[in-house]
C-alpha positions as CSV (number, residue, x, y, z in Angstrom):
1,M,0.0,0.0,0.0
2,P,1.6,3.4,-1.0
3,P,2.4,5.9,1.8
4,F,0.4,9.0,1.8
5,P,2.2,12.4,1.7
6,P,2.3,14.5,4.9
7,S,0.8,17.4,3.0
8,L,-2.6,16.6,1.3
9,T,-4.5,18.3,-1.4
10,L,-8.0,18.9,0.1
11,V,-11.1,20.0,-1.8
12,H,-14.1,21.1,0.2
13,V,-17.5,21.5,-1.5
14,V,-20.3,23.7,-0.2
15,F,-23.0,25.2,-2.5
16,S,-24.7,27.7,-0.2
17,S,-24.7,31.4,-1.3
18,R,-24.9,32.6,2.3
19,I,-23.1,31.7,5.5
20,A,-24.9,29.7,8.2
21,G,-23.7,27.0,10.6
22,G,-22.6,24.3,8.1
23,E,-20.9,26.9,5.9
24,R,-19.0,28.4,8.8
25,H,-17.8,25.0,9.8
26,C,-16.5,24.4,6.3
27,I,-14.8,27.7,6.1
28,D,-13.1,27.4,9.5
29,L,-11.9,23.8,8.7
30,A,-10.5,24.8,5.3
31,N,-8.7,27.8,6.9
32,A,-7.3,25.7,9.7
33,Q,-6.1,23.0,7.3
34,A,-4.4,25.6,5.1
35,A,-2.6,27.0,8.1
36,L,-1.2,23.6,8.8
37,G,0.4,23.5,5.3
38,H,-2.1,21.5,3.3
39,R,-3.2,22.6,-0.2
40,V,-6.8,23.5,0.3
41,H,-9.5,24.4,-2.2
42,V,-13.2,25.2,-1.8
43,I,-15.7,24.6,-4.6
44,G,-18.9,26.6,-4.3
45,T,-21.4,28.8,-6.0
46,A,-20.0,31.8,-7.9
47,G,-20.6,34.9,-5.9
48,S,-21.1,33.1,-2.6
49,A,-20.3,34.9,0.6
50,V,-18.2,31.8,1.5
51,Q,-15.4,33.1,-0.8
52,G,-14.9,36.3,1.2
53,A,-14.5,34.4,4.5
54,L,-11.7,32.1,3.3
55,A,-8.1,32.7,4.3
56,A,-5.6,33.8,1.7
57,G,-4.1,30.3,1.6
58,V,-7.4,28.7,0.4
59,Q,-8.4,28.9,-3.3
60,F,-12.1,29.3,-4.1
61,H,-13.6,27.9,-7.3
62,G,-17.1,29.2,-8.2
63,L,-19.5,27.3,-10.3
64,K,-21.8,29.7,-12.2
65,A,-24.7,27.3,-12.8
66,P,-26.1,24.2,-10.9
67,L,-26.2,22.0,-14.0
68,F,-24.1,18.8,-13.9
69,R,-22.5,19.9,-10.7
70,G,-21.4,16.3,-9.8
71,W,-19.6,15.9,-13.1
72,R,-18.0,19.4,-12.8
73,V,-16.9,18.8,-9.2
74,A,-15.3,15.5,-10.2
75,A,-13.5,17.1,-13.2
76,L,-12.2,20.0,-11.1
77,A,-11.2,17.7,-8.2
78,R,-9.3,15.5,-10.7
79,R,-7.6,18.6,-12.2
80,L,-6.6,19.9,-8.8
81,G,-5.1,16.5,-7.9
82,A,-7.4,16.1,-4.9
83,D,-6.5,13.4,-2.3
84,V,-9.7,14.1,-0.4
85,C,-13.0,15.7,-1.6
86,H,-15.1,16.7,1.4
87,G,-18.8,17.6,1.1
88,H,-20.7,19.9,3.4
89,L,-24.5,19.7,3.4
90,G,-26.6,17.3,1.3
91,P,-26.3,18.7,-2.3
92,A,-22.6,19.1,-2.0
93,C,-22.2,15.5,-0.6
94,K,-24.3,14.2,-3.6
95,A,-21.9,16.0,-6.0
96,V,-18.8,14.8,-4.1
97,A,-19.9,11.2,-4.7
98,H,-19.0,11.6,-8.4
99,A,-15.3,12.4,-7.5
100,T,-14.3,8.7,-7.6
101,R,-10.5,9.4,-7.9
102,A,-10.4,11.0,-4.5
103,A,-11.4,9.8,-1.1
104,R,-15.0,11.1,-0.8
105,V,-16.0,12.3,2.7
106,G,-19.1,14.0,3.9
107,T,-20.0,15.7,7.2
108,L,-23.6,15.1,8.4
109,H,-24.3,18.7,9.4
110,V,-28.1,17.8,9.3
111,G,-28.4,14.0,9.0
112,Y,-27.9,11.0,6.9
113,K,-29.9,10.7,3.6
114,T,-29.3,7.8,1.3
115,H,-29.5,9.8,-1.9
116,H,-26.9,12.2,-0.5
117,H,-24.5,10.1,1.4
118,A,-24.7,6.4,0.4
119,R,-21.9,6.6,-2.2
120,L,-19.3,8.3,0.1
121,D,-16.2,6.6,1.4
122,G,-16.3,8.3,4.8
123,L,-18.9,9.9,7.0
124,I,-18.2,12.4,9.8
125,C,-21.0,12.3,12.3
126,V,-21.5,15.3,14.6
127,N,-23.2,13.4,17.4
128,R,-23.4,9.9,18.7
129,A,-27.0,9.3,17.7
130,Q,-26.1,9.9,14.1
131,H,-23.3,7.4,14.2
132,D,-25.4,4.7,15.9
133,S,-28.2,5.0,13.4
134,L,-26.1,4.7,10.2
135,P,-27.0,1.9,7.8
136,A,-24.5,-0.9,7.3
137,G,-22.0,-0.3,4.4
138,D,-18.4,0.0,3.3
139,A,-18.0,3.6,4.4
140,L,-15.9,4.4,7.4
141,A,-17.7,6.6,10.0
142,Q,-16.5,8.5,13.0
143,V,-17.9,11.0,15.5
144,I,-16.0,14.3,15.4
145,Y,-17.8,17.0,17.3
146,N,-18.1,20.5,15.8
147,W,-16.4,23.4,17.5
148,A,-17.1,27.1,17.8
149,P,-15.3,28.6,14.8
150,A,-12.4,31.0,15.4
151,R,-13.6,34.5,16.0
152,D,-14.0,36.4,12.7
153,A,-11.0,38.7,12.1
154,A,-13.2,40.8,9.8
155,A,-15.6,41.6,12.6
156,P,-15.5,45.1,14.0
157,A,-12.4,45.8,16.1
158,R,-14.5,47.6,18.6
159,P,-17.4,45.3,19.8
160,T,-20.9,46.5,19.1
161,D,-22.8,47.5,22.2
162,L,-26.0,45.7,21.3
163,R,-27.8,46.9,24.5
164,A,-27.1,50.5,23.6
165,E,-28.1,49.8,19.9
166,L,-31.5,48.5,21.1
167,G,-32.0,51.3,23.7
168,L,-32.2,49.0,26.7
169,T,-32.2,50.4,30.2
170,P,-29.8,48.7,32.8
171,G,-32.7,46.7,34.3
172,Q,-34.0,45.2,31.1
173,L,-33.1,41.6,30.2
174,L,-32.1,40.7,26.6
175,V,-33.1,37.4,25.2
176,G,-31.3,36.4,22.0
177,S,-31.1,33.7,19.4
178,V,-28.7,33.2,16.4
179,G,-29.6,31.1,13.4
180,R,-30.9,30.9,9.8
181,L,-34.5,32.1,9.4
182,H,-35.8,28.8,8.2
183,P,-38.7,26.6,9.6
184,S,-36.3,24.0,10.9
185,K,-34.8,26.7,13.2
186,G,-38.1,27.3,15.0
187,M,-37.8,31.1,15.2
188,D,-41.6,31.3,14.8
189,L,-41.9,29.2,18.0
190,L,-39.6,31.6,19.9
191,I,-41.5,34.7,18.7
192,A,-44.9,33.2,19.6
193,G,-43.6,32.0,23.0
194,F,-42.0,35.3,23.8
195,K,-45.0,37.3,22.8
196,A,-47.3,35.2,25.0
197,H,-45.2,34.8,28.1
198,A,-42.1,37.2,28.3
199,P,-42.2,40.0,30.8
200,A,-43.3,43.4,29.4
201,D,-39.8,44.9,29.8
202,A,-37.9,41.9,28.3
203,V,-36.4,42.3,24.8
204,L,-35.8,39.7,22.1
205,A,-33.1,40.0,19.5
206,I,-32.8,37.4,16.6
207,L,-29.6,37.4,14.5
208,G,-29.8,35.7,11.1
209,E,-31.3,35.8,7.6
210,G,-33.2,33.4,5.5
211,P,-36.4,32.6,3.6
212,D,-38.7,33.0,6.6
213,E,-37.7,36.6,7.2
214,A,-40.9,38.2,5.9
215,A,-43.2,35.7,7.7
216,L,-41.3,36.2,11.0
217,K,-41.5,40.0,10.7
218,A,-45.2,39.7,10.2
219,L,-45.5,37.4,13.2
220,A,-43.6,39.9,15.4
221,A,-45.5,42.9,14.0
222,G,-47.0,45.1,16.8
223,D,-44.6,44.0,19.5
224,S,-41.8,46.6,19.8
225,R,-39.8,44.3,22.1
226,I,-38.9,42.0,19.2
227,H,-36.0,42.8,16.9
228,L,-34.9,40.8,13.8
229,L,-31.4,42.2,13.2
230,G,-30.4,40.2,10.1
231,Y,-27.0,38.7,9.4
232,R,-24.2,40.0,11.7
233,Q,-20.5,39.6,11.8
234,D,-20.2,40.6,15.4
235,V,-21.9,37.5,16.8
236,D,-19.5,37.1,19.7
237,A,-20.0,40.7,20.9
238,A,-23.8,40.3,20.5
239,L,-23.8,37.1,22.6
240,Q,-21.9,38.9,25.4
241,A,-24.8,41.4,25.6
242,M,-27.4,38.7,25.9
243,D,-28.8,37.6,29.3
244,L,-30.3,34.4,27.9
245,F,-29.6,32.5,24.7
246,V,-32.4,30.4,23.2
247,S,-32.2,27.7,20.6
248,P,-35.8,27.0,19.5
249,S,-35.1,24.6,16.7
250,R,-37.4,21.8,15.4
251,E,-34.3,19.8,14.3
252,E,-30.6,20.3,15.1
253,A,-27.7,17.9,14.7
254,F,-25.0,20.1,16.3
255,P,-25.8,23.8,16.6
256,L,-22.7,26.0,16.4
257,A,-24.7,28.9,17.9
258,I,-25.1,27.0,21.1
259,L,-21.3,26.3,21.3
260,E,-20.7,30.1,20.7
261,A,-23.2,30.9,23.5
262,M,-21.4,28.4,25.8
263,R,-18.0,30.1,24.9
264,A,-19.6,33.4,25.8
265,G,-20.8,32.0,29.1
266,R,-24.4,32.7,28.4
267,P,-27.3,30.8,30.1
268,V,-28.8,28.5,27.4
269,L,-32.4,27.4,26.9
270,S,-32.9,24.9,24.1
271,T,-35.4,22.6,22.6
272,A,-34.4,18.9,23.1
273,T,-33.4,18.2,19.5
274,Q,-30.8,15.5,18.8
275,G,-27.6,17.6,19.0
276,P,-28.4,19.7,22.1
277,R,-29.5,16.6,24.0
278,E,-26.0,15.3,23.7
279,M,-24.1,18.6,23.9
280,L,-26.0,19.9,27.0
281,A,-26.2,16.6,29.0
282,G,-24.8,17.4,32.4
283,Q,-24.3,21.0,31.6
284,P,-26.0,24.0,33.4
285,A,-28.6,24.5,30.7
286,R,-32.3,23.8,30.3
287,L,-34.0,21.7,27.7
288,V,-37.7,21.9,26.7
289,P,-39.9,19.8,24.3
290,V,-39.5,20.3,20.6
291,G,-42.2,22.2,18.7
292,D,-44.0,23.6,21.8
293,A,-44.2,27.3,21.6
294,D,-46.2,27.7,24.8
295,G,-43.9,25.5,26.8
296,L,-40.9,27.3,25.3
297,G,-42.4,30.7,26.3
298,R,-43.2,29.6,29.8
299,A,-39.7,28.3,30.3
300,L,-38.3,31.5,28.9
301,A,-40.3,33.6,31.3
302,E,-39.1,31.4,34.3
303,E,-35.5,31.8,33.2
304,V,-35.8,35.5,32.8
305,A,-37.4,35.8,36.3
306,S,-34.5,33.7,37.8
307,L,-31.9,35.8,36.0
308,R,-33.5,39.1,37.1
309,A,-32.7,38.2,40.7
310,L,-28.9,38.0,39.9
311,T,-26.4,40.7,39.1
312,P,-25.2,40.8,35.5
313,A,-21.8,39.3,36.6
314,A,-23.6,36.5,38.4
315,R,-25.5,35.5,35.3
316,A,-22.4,34.1,33.6
317,V,-22.3,30.3,33.3
318,S,-19.3,28.0,33.1
319,Y,-19.5,25.0,30.7
320,A,-17.4,22.0,30.2
321,T,-16.2,22.4,26.6
322,A,-13.0,20.3,26.3
323,A,-14.8,17.9,23.9
324,Y,-15.3,20.7,21.5
325,D,-11.6,21.8,21.1
326,R,-10.9,23.2,17.7
327,S,-7.3,22.0,17.3
328,N,-8.1,18.5,18.4
329,A,-11.1,18.3,16.0
330,V,-9.0,19.5,13.1
331,A,-6.3,17.0,13.9
332,R,-8.9,14.2,14.2
333,T,-10.4,15.2,10.8
334,L,-7.1,14.9,9.1
335,K,-6.4,11.6,10.7
336,F,-9.9,10.4,9.5
337,Y,-8.9,11.4,5.9
338,R,-5.9,9.2,6.1
339,D,-7.9,6.3,7.5
340,V,-10.4,6.7,4.6
341,L,-7.5,6.8,2.1
342,E,-6.0,3.6,3.6
343,H,-9.4,1.9,3.6
344,R,-10.0,2.8,0.0
345,A,-6.6,1.4,-0.9
346,A,-7.3,-1.8,1.0
347,L,-10.7,-2.3,-0.7
348,A,-9.1,-1.7,-4.1
349,L,-6.4,-4.3,-3.4
350,A,-9.0,-6.8,-2.2
351,Q,-11.0,-6.3,-5.4
352,D,-8.0,-6.8,-7.5
353,D,-7.2,-10.0,-5.7
354,D,-10.8,-11.2,-6.2
355,E,-10.7,-10.4,-10.0
356,A,-7.4,-12.2,-10.4
357,Y,-8.8,-15.3,-8.6
358,A,-12.1,-15.3,-10.5
359,P,-10.9,-17.3,-13.6
360,W,-9.7,-20.1,-11.5
361,Q,-13.1,-20.4,-9.9
362,A,-14.6,-20.9,-13.3
């Protein structure tokens, strides 16, 4: 079996035009791998915001149209001499499956789907439940937890004072959430629960953009306490201003926003989706049933009442986050690539042996 070089040519694929959790993970992983001396490329959609977030050592290749993306990804990966082609989110993983000359890896940012992931050589699961429910097959699989991406160097040098921006008085509590404005993220549940149960002087700030923006603004209409602030680069600074972070998702494999809230030391209230159940087990956080706006709102009101009795300094929470260390996760991902490369080589050798033996069986 041939030895693999210490420096690999790595091609990441992500087709999103905007940046959310899965895209941010891809960006940070690519940047970290380039910093370690690997030759790193990202294939995406032409004009994507992903390009602007990549480090100088990462080369971006934009596809101008979605037609024949699998074939085009395979051709480009072959031209780049890719050792590994790594897909992020379902459509990208489906395209990566065509790049048969490279080790084909996919991260299950959402979950396993046969038509997206069945033809890959390696699967990175972001929680234990994903790994345990995978169908049998030849693909290698490993749990590698996500991490809170490195703080964005392009963010404002002087942190935004979100409380001043929203005109809050010292006694008002700020509830916040960060995520894509999509039905799966449950921001409608948060708005409905907040309107029904939050104290009159509490304020809600939601950071993010997405297809549900107009519907959510309509749902929040008439309540001056609720602010949809759109996409922000200063997420870390905004989290520091929040008294309570809420993740209201209907489904969530491993939410980076919760990790960022944990890094910021914010109290966390989350629906009991797959990822948070594992991430927050044994942590000083609160889980509530999925899809229950009334229950979420009541829990939110109880948390706000408890926090009000504390000084701002006493509201900070300390979490155990060693399992979500960035350097360790990047190193484990690179080790997994090499395991997949060796596994592919072993399967090819076994197939060659079977084909050589076949005539004698006849």
